C-alpha positions as CSV (number, residue, x, y, z in Angstrom):
1,M,14.4,11.8,-35.8
2,R,13.0,15.2,-36.4
3,R,12.0,16.6,-39.8
4,A,12.8,20.2,-40.6
5,G,10.1,22.6,-39.7
6,H,8.2,20.1,-37.4
7,L,8.3,19.9,-33.6
8,Y,8.1,16.6,-31.8
9,P,5.6,14.9,-31.8
10,F,4.9,14.7,-35.4
11,P,1.2,15.5,-36.3
12,E,0.7,12.0,-37.8
13,E,1.9,10.2,-34.7
14,P,-0.7,8.7,-32.4
15,R,-1.5,10.8,-29.4
16,M,-2.6,9.8,-25.9
17,T,-6.3,9.5,-25.3
18,V,-8.2,10.5,-22.2
19,T,-10.5,7.9,-20.7
20,E,-13.6,8.9,-18.8
21,Q,-13.4,6.1,-16.3
22,P,-12.5,7.3,-12.8
23,A,-9.5,5.7,-11.2
24,P,-10.2,3.4,-8.2
25,A,-9.8,5.0,-4.8
26,R,-7.0,2.6,-3.9
27,Q,-5.6,-0.6,-5.4
28,V,-4.9,-2.6,-2.3
29,R,-6.5,-2.5,1.2
30,P,-4.1,-1.4,3.9
31,A,-2.5,-4.1,6.0
32,E,-4.4,-2.8,9.1
33,E,-7.7,-3.6,7.3
34,R,-6.6,-6.9,5.7
35,H,-5.4,-8.3,9.0
36,A,-7.8,-6.6,11.4
37,A,-9.0,-9.8,13.0
38,E,-5.4,-11.0,13.7
39,L,-4.4,-7.6,15.1
40,A,-7.4,-7.5,17.4
41,F,-6.6,-11.0,18.7
42,L,-3.0,-10.1,19.4
43,A,-4.0,-6.8,21.1
44,A,-6.4,-8.8,23.4
45,Q,-3.6,-11.2,24.3
46,D,-1.0,-8.4,24.9
47,P,-1.3,-7.1,28.5
48,G,2.0,-5.0,28.5
49,P,2.3,-1.2,28.3
50,R,2.0,0.3,24.9
51,P,3.7,3.5,23.6
52,P,1.4,6.3,22.6
53,G,-0.3,5.4,19.2
54,W,0.7,1.8,19.3
55,A,-1.8,-1.1,19.2
56,L,0.7,-3.6,20.6
57,T,3.7,-3.6,22.9
58,P,7.1,-3.4,21.1
59,A,8.0,-6.9,22.2
60,R,4.7,-8.3,20.9
61,S,5.0,-6.3,17.6
62,S,8.4,-7.8,16.9
63,R,7.3,-11.4,17.6
64,S,4.3,-10.9,15.4
65,S,6.2,-9.6,12.5
66,A,8.9,-12.3,12.9
67,A,6.1,-15.0,12.9
68,A,4.6,-13.5,9.8
69,T,7.9,-13.4,8.1
70,A,8.5,-17.1,8.9
71,R,5.1,-18.0,7.5
72,N,5.8,-16.3,4.2
């Protein structure tokens, strides 16, 4: 509710404060970092051809993600 002659927010209302603490660079490590050992193992066991930029063959990638989904 507004009072006549005042703009929102009212002067007596609390305002946001600025903290001097820097925000963390990231909240969660990427999956590639968290599961690096497992990905390296799978890549070593995967002899098939890989598309450009892929660490695993498409068949291996889908089996790995299906196994991970089954574990969770």
